[in-house]
C-alpha positions as CSV (number, residue, x, y, z in Angstrom):
1,M,67.4,189.2,23.8
2,S,70.4,191.4,23.6
3,I,73.8,190.6,25.1
4,E,73.4,193.5,27.5
5,A,70.0,192.1,28.7
6,S,71.4,188.6,29.1
7,T,74.3,189.9,31.1
8,H,72.0,191.9,33.4
9,N,69.9,188.9,34.1
10,S,73.0,186.8,35.0
11,D,74.2,189.4,37.4
12,R,70.8,189.5,39.0
13,R,70.8,185.7,39.5
14,F,74.4,185.7,40.8
15,R,73.6,188.5,43.3
16,A,70.4,186.6,44.4
17,L,72.5,183.5,45.1
18,I,75.0,185.4,47.0
19,E,72.5,187.4,49.1
20,H,70.6,184.2,50.0
21,S,73.6,182.0,50.6
22,I,74.1,180.5,54.1
23,D,77.8,181.4,53.9
24,A,78.9,185.0,54.1
25,I,81.0,186.4,51.3
26,A,83.4,189.4,51.7
27,L,85.9,191.1,49.4
28,L,89.1,192.4,51.0
29,T,91.9,194.5,49.8
30,P,95.5,193.4,50.6
31,E,95.3,195.9,53.6
32,G,92.2,194.3,55.0
33,T,89.6,196.9,53.8
34,V,86.2,195.3,53.2
35,T,84.9,196.4,49.9
36,Y,81.9,194.2,49.9
37,A,80.0,192.0,52.4
38,S,77.0,189.8,51.6
39,P,73.9,189.9,53.7
40,S,74.8,186.6,55.4
41,I,77.6,188.3,57.2
42,E,75.0,189.4,59.7
43,R,74.0,185.7,60.4
44,V,77.6,184.7,60.7
45,L,79.2,187.6,62.7
46,G,76.2,189.8,63.7
47,Y,77.3,192.8,61.6
48,T,75.2,194.3,58.8
49,P,77.0,194.5,55.5
50,Q,77.3,198.3,55.9
51,E,78.7,197.9,59.4
52,F,81.2,195.3,58.4
53,M,82.4,197.4,55.5
54,T,83.4,200.1,58.0
55,I,85.9,198.0,59.9
56,N,89.1,196.3,58.9
57,G,88.7,192.6,58.2
58,F,91.9,191.8,60.1
59,D,90.4,193.4,63.3
60,V,87.9,190.6,63.9
61,F,90.7,187.9,64.0
62,H,91.4,186.2,67.4
63,P,94.8,187.4,68.6
64,G,95.9,183.8,69.1
65,D,95.2,183.0,65.5
66,I,96.8,186.0,63.8
67,P,100.3,184.5,63.5
68,S,99.0,181.6,61.6
69,L,96.6,183.6,59.4
70,A,99.3,186.3,58.6
71,H,101.6,183.6,57.2
72,T,98.8,182.1,55.1
73,F,97.8,185.6,53.9
74,Q,101.3,186.4,52.8
75,Q,101.5,183.1,50.8
76,L,98.1,183.9,49.3
77,L,99.2,187.4,48.1
78,A,102.3,186.0,46.5
79,T,100.4,183.5,44.4
80,P,97.6,184.8,42.2
81,G,94.7,182.5,41.9
82,L,95.7,180.5,45.0
83,V,92.8,179.0,47.0
84,D,93.3,178.1,50.7
85,T,91.0,177.1,53.6
86,K,91.6,178.0,57.2
87,Q,89.7,177.6,60.5
88,F,90.0,180.4,63.0
89,R,88.1,182.4,65.6
90,S,86.4,185.6,64.6
91,R,84.9,188.2,66.9
92,H,81.1,188.4,66.8
93,K,79.4,191.8,67.1
94,D,78.3,190.8,70.6
95,G,81.9,190.4,71.6
96,T,81.9,186.6,71.6
97,W,84.3,184.5,69.5
98,R,82.9,182.3,66.8
99,W,84.6,179.6,65.0
100,V,84.5,180.1,61.2
101,E,85.9,178.2,58.2
102,A,87.1,180.6,55.5
103,T,87.9,179.6,51.9
104,V,90.1,182.4,50.6
105,T,90.8,183.0,46.9
106,N,93.3,185.5,45.5
107,L,91.5,187.2,42.6
108,L,93.5,190.5,42.8
109,H,94.8,189.9,39.2
110,D,91.2,189.5,37.9
111,P,90.2,192.9,36.5
112,D,86.5,192.2,37.2
113,V,87.1,191.4,40.9
114,Q,90.5,192.8,42.0
115,A,90.0,191.6,45.6
116,I,90.6,188.7,48.0
117,V,87.4,186.7,47.9
118,T,86.6,185.3,51.3
119,N,83.8,182.7,51.9
120,L,82.9,182.5,55.6
121,H,81.1,179.5,57.1
122,D,80.1,179.4,60.8
123,I,81.4,176.1,62.3
124,S,81.0,177.0,66.0
125,E,78.5,174.2,66.7
126,R,80.7,171.7,64.9
127,K,83.8,172.9,66.8
128,Q,81.8,172.7,70.0
129,A,80.8,169.1,69.2
130,E,84.4,168.3,68.3
131,E,85.6,169.7,71.6
132,G,83.0,167.7,73.4
133,L,84.0,164.6,71.6
134,K,87.6,165.3,72.4
135,A,86.9,165.9,76.0
136,L,84.8,162.8,76.2
137,A,87.6,160.8,74.5
138,E,90.1,162.3,77.1
139,Q,87.7,161.4,79.9
140,T,87.3,157.9,78.5
141,E,91.0,157.4,78.2
142,E,91.5,158.8,81.7
143,S,88.7,156.5,83.0
144,E,90.3,153.5,81.2
145,Q,93.7,154.3,82.7
146,R,92.2,154.6,86.2
147,F,90.3,151.3,85.6
148,R,93.4,149.5,84.5
149,L,95.4,151.0,87.4
150,L,92.8,149.9,89.9
151,A,92.5,146.5,88.2
152,D,96.2,145.8,88.2
153,S,96.5,146.7,91.9
154,A,93.4,144.6,92.9
155,P,93.9,141.4,94.9
156,V,91.8,139.5,92.4
157,M,92.0,138.5,88.7
158,I,89.9,140.8,86.5
159,W,88.9,140.3,82.8
160,T,86.7,142.0,80.3
161,S,85.2,140.8,77.0
162,G,83.6,142.5,74.0
163,I,80.2,142.0,72.4
164,D,81.9,139.1,70.3
165,K,82.5,137.2,73.6
166,L,86.2,137.5,73.1
167,C,88.5,138.6,75.9
168,T,89.6,142.2,75.6
169,Y,91.5,142.8,78.8
170,I,93.3,140.8,81.5
171,N,94.8,142.4,84.6
172,A,98.3,142.0,86.1
173,P,97.3,139.6,88.9
174,W,95.8,137.2,86.2
175,L,99.0,137.3,84.2
176,A,101.1,136.7,87.4
177,F,98.8,133.7,88.3
178,T,99.1,132.1,84.9
179,G,102.6,133.1,84.0
180,R,101.5,134.1,80.5
181,T,101.6,137.3,78.5
182,I,98.5,139.4,77.8
183,E,98.8,138.5,74.1
184,Q,98.5,134.8,74.9
185,E,95.5,135.4,77.1
186,L,93.4,137.7,74.9
187,G,90.7,136.5,72.6
188,N,90.1,132.8,73.5
189,G,93.7,132.3,74.7
190,W,92.7,132.3,78.4
191,A,90.7,129.1,77.9
192,E,93.9,127.2,77.2
193,G,94.6,127.2,81.0
194,V,91.2,125.7,81.9
195,H,91.3,122.1,83.0
196,P,90.1,119.9,80.2
197,A,87.5,118.2,82.5
198,D,86.0,121.7,83.3
199,M,86.3,123.3,79.9
200,Q,82.8,122.4,78.4
201,Q,80.9,123.3,81.5
202,C,82.8,126.6,81.8
203,L,82.2,127.6,78.2
204,D,78.5,126.6,78.3
205,I,77.8,128.7,81.4
206,Y,79.7,131.7,79.9
207,T,78.0,131.4,76.5
208,S,74.5,130.9,77.8
209,S,74.8,133.8,80.3
210,F,76.3,136.1,77.7
211,D,73.5,135.4,75.2
212,A,70.9,136.1,77.9
213,R,72.8,139.1,79.2
214,Q,72.6,137.6,82.7
215,P,75.2,137.6,85.5
216,F,77.0,134.2,86.1
217,S,79.1,132.5,88.8
218,T,81.0,129.3,88.2
219,D,84.1,127.6,89.5
220,Y,86.6,125.6,87.5
221,R,90.3,124.7,87.6
222,L,92.8,127.1,86.1
223,R,96.4,126.2,85.5
224,R,98.9,128.2,87.5
225,F,102.3,129.3,86.4
226,D,103.9,126.3,88.1
227,G,101.7,123.8,86.3
228,Q,99.4,123.2,89.2
229,Y,95.6,123.4,88.6
230,R,93.9,125.7,91.2
231,W,90.2,126.1,91.8
232,V,89.0,129.6,90.9
233,L,85.6,131.2,91.4
234,D,84.7,133.3,88.3
235,N,81.9,135.9,88.6
236,G,80.8,137.9,85.5
237,I,78.2,140.6,84.8
238,P,77.0,142.3,81.6
239,F,78.4,145.8,81.1
240,Y,76.5,148.7,79.5
241,A,77.5,152.2,78.2
242,P,75.8,155.3,79.7
243,D,73.3,155.2,76.9
244,G,72.3,151.7,77.7
245,T,74.3,150.0,74.9
246,F,75.6,146.6,75.7
247,T,79.4,146.6,75.5
248,G,80.4,143.2,76.8
249,Y,81.1,141.5,80.2
250,I,83.4,142.3,83.1
251,G,84.4,139.7,85.6
252,S,86.7,138.7,88.4
253,C,88.3,135.4,89.5
254,V,89.6,134.4,93.0
255,D,91.6,131.4,94.0
256,I,89.3,129.3,96.2
257,T,91.4,126.1,96.4
258,E,92.0,126.4,100.1
259,R,88.4,127.4,100.7
260,R,87.1,124.6,98.6
261,S,89.2,122.1,100.5
262,L,87.9,123.5,103.8
263,E,84.4,123.3,102.5
264,Q,84.9,119.7,101.5
265,Q,86.4,118.9,104.9
266,L,83.5,120.6,106.5
267,Q,81.0,118.6,104.4
268,Y,82.9,115.4,105.2
269,S,82.8,116.3,108.9
270,E,79.1,117.1,108.7
271,Q,78.5,113.8,106.9
272,K,80.4,111.9,109.6
273,L,78.6,113.7,112.4
274,R,75.2,113.1,110.7
275,S,76.1,109.4,110.2
276,L,77.2,109.2,113.9
277,V,73.9,110.9,115.0
278,E,71.7,108.7,112.8
279,S,73.6,105.5,113.6
280,N,72.3,105.8,117.2
281,I,75.6,104.5,118.6
282,L,75.9,107.5,120.8
283,G,73.3,109.7,122.3
284,V,73.5,113.3,120.9
285,I,71.9,116.4,122.5
286,V,71.8,120.1,121.7
287,V,71.0,122.1,124.8
288,D,71.5,125.5,126.4
289,L,73.1,125.7,129.8
290,D,69.9,126.9,131.4
291,G,68.3,123.5,130.9
292,R,66.3,123.7,127.6
293,I,66.8,120.8,125.2
294,Y,66.6,121.8,121.5
295,E,67.5,118.6,119.7
296,I,68.2,114.9,120.5
297,N,68.6,111.7,118.5
298,D,66.7,108.5,119.1
299,R,69.6,106.9,121.1
300,F,69.6,109.7,123.6
301,A,65.9,109.2,124.3
302,Q,66.3,105.4,124.5
303,I,69.1,105.7,127.1
304,F,67.0,107.7,129.4
305,G,63.7,106.0,128.7
306,Y,61.8,109.1,127.6
307,S,60.1,109.8,124.3
308,R,61.4,112.5,122.0
309,D,58.4,114.7,122.7
310,E,58.8,114.5,126.4
311,L,62.5,115.6,126.3
312,L,61.9,118.4,123.7
313,A,58.9,119.8,125.6
314,E,59.5,123.4,126.8
315,T,58.6,122.4,130.3
316,F,61.3,119.7,130.5
317,N,64.7,120.7,132.0
318,W,67.7,118.5,131.5
319,S,68.6,119.1,135.2
320,Q,65.9,116.5,135.8
321,L,68.4,113.9,134.5
322,V,70.9,114.9,137.2
323,P,70.9,113.0,140.5
324,P,70.4,115.2,143.6
325,D,73.8,114.4,144.9
326,A,75.5,115.5,141.6
327,H,74.2,119.1,141.3
328,E,77.4,120.6,142.8
329,A,79.5,118.6,140.4
330,L,77.2,119.8,137.6
331,E,78.0,123.4,138.4
332,Q,81.7,122.5,138.0
333,V,81.0,120.9,134.7
334,I,79.2,124.0,133.4
335,T,82.0,126.3,134.7
336,T,84.5,124.1,132.7
337,V,82.5,124.3,129.5
338,L,82.0,128.1,129.8
339,S,85.7,128.8,130.5
340,T,87.3,126.4,128.0
341,G,84.5,125.9,125.5
342,A,84.6,122.1,125.8
343,L,84.2,119.3,128.3
344,P,86.7,116.4,128.0
345,P,85.4,112.9,128.2
346,L,84.0,112.4,131.7
347,E,82.3,109.4,133.4
348,W,78.9,110.5,134.9
349,E,75.8,109.0,136.5
350,S,72.4,110.2,135.4
351,L,68.8,109.4,136.2
352,R,66.5,107.5,133.9
353,K,62.8,108.2,133.7
354,D,62.1,105.2,136.0
355,G,64.5,106.6,138.7
356,S,67.3,104.1,138.1
357,R,70.8,105.3,137.4
358,V,72.7,104.9,134.2
359,H,76.5,105.1,133.9
360,L,77.6,107.4,131.0
361,L,80.7,108.5,129.3
362,M,80.0,112.1,128.1
363,A,81.7,114.9,126.4
364,A,80.5,118.3,125.2
365,T,81.5,121.5,123.3
366,L,80.1,125.0,123.3
367,L,78.4,125.9,120.1
368,D,77.6,129.6,120.7
369,Q,78.8,131.7,123.5
370,E,75.9,134.2,123.4
371,P,72.9,131.9,123.9
372,R,75.1,129.3,125.7
373,L,74.2,126.5,123.3
374,G,76.1,123.2,123.7
375,L,76.5,120.0,121.9
376,G,76.8,116.9,124.0
377,V,77.5,113.2,123.2
378,I,76.9,110.3,125.6
379,L,77.8,106.7,125.6
380,D,75.9,104.2,127.9
381,I,78.7,102.4,129.7
382,S,76.4,100.6,132.3
383,D,77.3,97.2,130.9
384,R,81.0,98.0,130.9
385,K,80.8,99.3,134.5
386,A,78.9,96.2,135.6
387,A,81.5,94.0,133.9
388,E,84.4,95.9,135.6
389,R,82.7,95.6,138.9
390,R,82.3,91.8,138.5
391,K,85.9,91.6,137.4
392,Q,87.1,93.5,140.4
393,E,85.0,91.5,142.8
394,F,86.4,88.4,141.2
395,L,90.0,89.7,141.5
396,S,89.4,90.7,145.1
397,M,87.9,87.3,145.9
398,V,90.6,85.3,144.1
399,S,93.3,87.4,145.7
400,H,92.0,86.9,149.2
401,E,91.5,83.2,148.5
402,L,95.1,82.9,147.2
403,R,96.6,84.9,150.1
404,T,95.1,82.7,152.8
405,P,96.7,79.4,151.7
406,L,100.0,81.3,150.8
407,T,100.1,82.6,154.3
408,A,99.6,79.1,155.7
409,I,102.3,77.7,153.3
410,L,104.7,80.4,154.3
411,G,104.1,79.8,158.0
412,L,104.6,76.0,157.6
413,I,107.9,76.6,155.7
414,E,109.2,78.9,158.3
415,L,108.1,76.4,161.0
416,A,110.0,73.6,159.2
417,L,113.1,75.7,158.9
418,M,112.9,76.6,162.6
419,Q,112.6,72.9,163.5
420,I,115.7,72.1,161.3
421,D,117.5,74.9,163.1
422,L,116.5,73.3,166.5
423,R,117.7,69.8,165.5
424,P,120.2,67.9,167.8
425,R,123.8,68.5,166.9
426,S,124.8,64.8,167.3
427,L,123.1,63.5,164.1
428,P,125.0,61.2,161.8
429,P,126.6,62.8,158.7
430,E,124.1,61.2,156.4
431,A,121.2,62.8,158.3
432,E,123.0,66.2,158.4
433,G,123.5,66.1,154.6
434,L,119.8,65.2,154.1
435,L,118.6,68.0,156.4
436,G,120.9,70.4,154.6
437,Q,119.3,69.5,151.3
438,I,115.8,69.8,152.8
439,E,116.7,73.2,154.2
440,K,117.9,74.4,150.8
441,V,114.7,73.3,149.1
442,L,112.6,74.9,151.8
443,Q,114.5,78.2,151.4
444,Q,113.8,78.1,147.6
445,A,110.2,77.3,148.3
446,N,110.1,80.3,150.7
447,E,111.4,82.6,148.0
448,Q,108.8,81.4,145.5
449,V,106.0,81.8,148.0
450,E,107.2,85.4,148.7
451,I,107.1,86.1,144.9
452,E,103.5,84.7,144.7
453,T,102.6,86.8,147.8
454,R,103.9,89.9,146.1
455,L,101.9,89.1,142.9
456,V,98.7,88.6,144.9
457,E,99.3,91.8,146.8
458,E,99.6,93.7,143.4
459,L,96.3,92.1,142.3
460,L,94.7,93.4,145.5
461,E,96.2,96.8,145.0
462,L,94.8,96.9,141.4
463,S,91.4,95.8,142.8
464,R,91.5,98.6,145.3
465,L,92.4,101.2,142.7
466,E,89.7,100.3,140.3
467,M,87.0,100.0,143.0
468,H,88.1,103.4,144.5
469,K,89.1,101.8,147.8
470,F,92.7,102.9,147.6
471,G,93.0,104.8,150.9
472,L,95.8,106.9,152.3
473,S,96.8,107.6,155.8
474,L,98.0,111.1,155.6
475,Q,100.3,112.6,158.3
476,R,102.9,115.2,158.5
477,E,106.1,113.3,157.7
478,N,109.8,114.0,157.1
479,L,110.5,113.0,153.5
480,V,114.2,112.6,154.4
481,T,113.3,109.8,156.8
482,I,111.1,108.0,154.4
483,V,113.8,108.0,151.7
484,Q,116.5,106.9,154.1
485,E,114.4,104.0,155.4
486,A,113.5,102.8,151.9
487,V,117.1,102.9,150.7
488,A,118.3,101.1,153.9
489,N,115.8,98.3,153.4
490,Q,116.8,97.8,149.8
491,Q,120.5,97.9,150.7
492,Q,119.8,95.2,153.3
493,A,118.1,93.1,150.7
494,A,120.8,93.6,148.1
495,R,124.0,93.5,150.1
496,T,126.2,93.1,147.0
497,R,124.9,96.2,145.3
498,Q,125.9,99.8,145.9
499,I,123.2,102.4,146.4
500,E,124.3,106.1,146.6
501,L,122.1,108.4,148.5
502,V,122.3,112.2,147.9
503,L,120.3,114.3,150.5
504,L,119.8,118.0,151.2
505,P,121.8,119.7,153.9
506,D,118.5,120.2,155.7
507,E,117.5,117.3,157.8
508,V,113.8,117.9,157.5
509,V,111.7,118.1,154.3
510,P,108.1,118.3,155.7
511,V,105.3,116.7,153.6
512,I,101.8,115.7,154.2
513,A,101.9,112.0,153.1
514,D,101.3,108.4,153.7
515,A,104.8,107.3,154.6
516,G,104.2,103.7,153.7
517,R,102.8,104.5,150.3
518,I,105.7,106.9,149.5
519,G,108.1,104.3,150.6
520,Q,106.3,101.8,148.4
521,V,106.8,104.0,145.3
522,L,110.6,104.5,146.1
523,T,111.0,100.8,146.7
524,N,109.5,100.1,143.3
525,Y,111.8,102.5,141.6
526,L,114.8,100.9,143.4
527,T,113.8,97.4,142.7
528,N,113.5,98.1,139.0
529,A,116.8,100.0,139.0
530,L,118.6,97.1,140.7
531,K,117.0,94.6,138.4
532,Y,117.8,96.3,135.1
533,A,121.2,97.9,135.9
534,P,124.5,96.0,135.7
535,A,125.6,94.5,139.0
536,D,128.8,96.5,139.2
537,Q,127.1,99.9,138.6
538,V,126.0,102.3,141.3
539,V,122.3,103.2,141.6
540,S,121.8,106.8,142.8
541,V,119.0,108.2,144.9
542,C,118.6,112.0,145.1
543,L,116.3,114.2,147.1
544,E,116.1,117.9,146.2
545,V,113.7,120.8,146.8
546,T,112.7,123.5,144.4
547,G,110.3,126.2,145.7
548,T,107.4,124.3,147.3
549,I,108.1,121.0,145.5
550,A,110.2,118.1,146.7
551,R,111.7,115.8,144.0
552,V,113.0,112.3,144.6
553,S,114.8,110.5,141.7
554,V,116.4,107.1,141.2
555,R,119.1,106.9,138.5
556,D,120.6,103.7,137.1
557,Q,123.1,102.8,134.4
558,G,120.9,100.2,132.7
559,P,120.0,99.8,129.0
560,G,117.6,102.7,129.0
561,L,114.2,103.0,127.4
562,T,113.1,103.7,123.9
563,P,110.5,106.5,123.2
564,E,107.8,103.8,122.8
565,Q,108.7,102.2,126.2
566,R,108.7,105.6,127.9
567,Q,105.2,106.1,126.5
568,W,103.8,102.8,127.9
569,V,105.9,102.3,131.0
570,W,103.2,103.8,133.3
571,E,100.4,101.6,131.9
572,R,99.0,98.7,133.8
573,F,100.5,95.3,132.9
574,Y,103.2,96.8,130.8
575,Q,106.7,95.3,131.4
576,A,110.0,96.1,129.7
577,A,112.4,93.2,129.1
578,A,115.2,92.8,131.6
579,P,118.8,92.7,130.3
580,G,119.7,89.4,128.7
581,S,116.1,88.1,128.8
582,Q,113.7,87.4,125.9
583,G,110.8,89.1,127.5
584,A,109.4,90.7,130.7
585,D,111.0,89.5,133.9
586,G,108.8,88.9,136.9
587,G,105.8,90.7,138.3
588,L,102.5,91.7,136.7
589,G,103.6,95.0,135.3
590,L,101.5,96.9,137.9
591,G,104.2,98.5,140.1
592,L,104.7,101.7,138.2
593,A,101.0,102.1,137.4
594,I,100.3,101.8,141.2
595,A,103.2,104.3,141.9
596,K,101.7,106.8,139.5
597,V,98.3,106.7,141.3
598,I,99.8,107.0,144.7
599,I,101.8,110.1,143.8
600,E,98.9,111.7,142.0
601,Q,96.8,111.2,145.1
602,H,99.5,113.1,146.9
603,Q,99.1,116.0,144.4
604,G,102.4,115.1,142.8
605,Q,103.7,114.0,139.4
606,V,105.8,111.1,138.1
607,G,108.2,110.9,135.2
608,V,111.1,109.2,133.5
609,E,114.1,110.5,131.6
610,S,115.8,107.9,129.5
611,A,117.4,107.0,126.2
612,P,118.7,103.6,124.9
613,G,122.2,103.0,126.2
614,R,122.1,105.9,128.6
615,G,120.3,104.5,131.6
616,S,117.1,105.8,133.2
617,T,116.1,108.3,135.9
618,F,112.7,107.7,137.4
619,W,111.4,110.5,139.6
620,F,108.4,111.7,141.5
621,T,107.4,115.0,143.1
622,V,105.2,115.9,146.1
623,P,104.3,119.3,147.5
624,L,105.9,120.5,150.7
625,A,103.6,120.6,153.7
626,D,103.6,124.5,153.9
627,G,102.7,124.7,150.2
628,L,99.9,122.2,150.3
629,I,96.2,123.1,150.5
630,T,95.0,123.0,154.1
631,D,92.1,120.6,153.5
632,V,94.2,117.9,151.9
633,K,93.1,115.2,154.3
634,E,89.5,116.0,153.6
635,L,90.2,115.9,149.9
636,F,91.7,112.4,150.0
637,L,89.8,110.9,152.9
638,G,86.5,112.6,152.8
């Protein structure tokens, strides 16, 4: 084959490669004139080779890319043989802009070419994909920033982990809780704060849930910044990408120390309540206020003599347990429960199945305001009431039996003293001396009998109080007169002591009262004041009125009372030691207890103001007659 034929064949093969190449090839002059365009130019830019050769190659450049391309073209012209690659936008025949990648070679110096050889490759799809990835990355970054912003401002501790189970993120509240840096917490660092006793269980639950791609919830103790371990509740869920790819876990922790403590207290309370119910010491009932019984324990049924089935039957109404004469009082009980939500301990009488009555101590609380459900507990105090009744009957009997001989002894002593007083005045000196000694002994005996009589009277008063036979004779009285008479009697009995009386300018302070009982209270206050105060100190009695209330007070300069003594001084049989003594001095310790009952039955109050070394002021109040309810007599006497 000749050289000419061989060259011709090579040209044909080269032209075939160019014409069937995916990339477009164009030859340009330094001025941009297209001297050649391969057929692929139509696939890349939509122009036929003939059309493309009629336009200037620079005219298809995007205006925004021209500055950069012009600089590159100048460098290319200045360097023969230089090869450069640029990406830019080129106008398609349809007017749209296509991204192309151009490899440009300066072959102007080559006599066989004498052009700028441009190889154009359409990269629009690649650019679009890159833009999409860039936008997705920006969205992902923005989403991550929003997530972290929300997580750091959340009121809970938030964490994330990757597919390797290692922690990849910890939010600000977590770091504030632990007092550690995020570098210390990432990976497995967070586990350093878990209580050693909880570590294995915590890791086991996390690992097993992670491997199974299952949500988990567990609690454990986590060390706080101050070194204290706090209980936290940790909830985690698997996290997936939009395409369903597993990317790890996300979870949150909250401090449940207080809640856990409350739950434990509640469980303990429930256990105690259940133990109390099941112990059958108290009767327990759950009812609604319309009469339906929902639950009882065995003790409740036992107290009333019914079976559980009988009491829980829908036809049974707990009002059947209420005596006919107590239905009005029952309405007051229901009103109290509805208004306050609870019923304080109250003594009550109920009916057994056999019609007999049972004495109860009961209390209740409202469980639910809407259906009016209540929980009640009862204690059978029938045996205690019977014992109290026998005790009071015994006290009453003994008191009466003691008072009879004491009255006789007192009468005989007074008769003997009267006979001595009527003796002849002409007796020998020896007889006069003997009678004087006898008179002295009789006077001492008289004083002791009076003490015993007072003690017996206090026993009788206690018996009347506890058997509800403590009556009042209420009349419209002048409190000023009652106070004056009580003070005068005590001044007569204690001639060497000074009692100061401070009264209102008004001569009348009207009250509805039992004058004898009010005088008894004031006499008790004065007796105690004179007994405990130094003999050279004044005892002051004051009567004052504030609004519709009258207040009477007795102040002494005695040793005063401690807080414990002030707490117990109104209790029965309590006695404070008199000055200079080793214990209580005289009486049964019933005077103030009786005084308290008397004043309360007058709708008043009692009290004491005292401190060690500062004396004491005992006081009581009673309503003025005009401020008292009109049916006060019926209240106390009916």
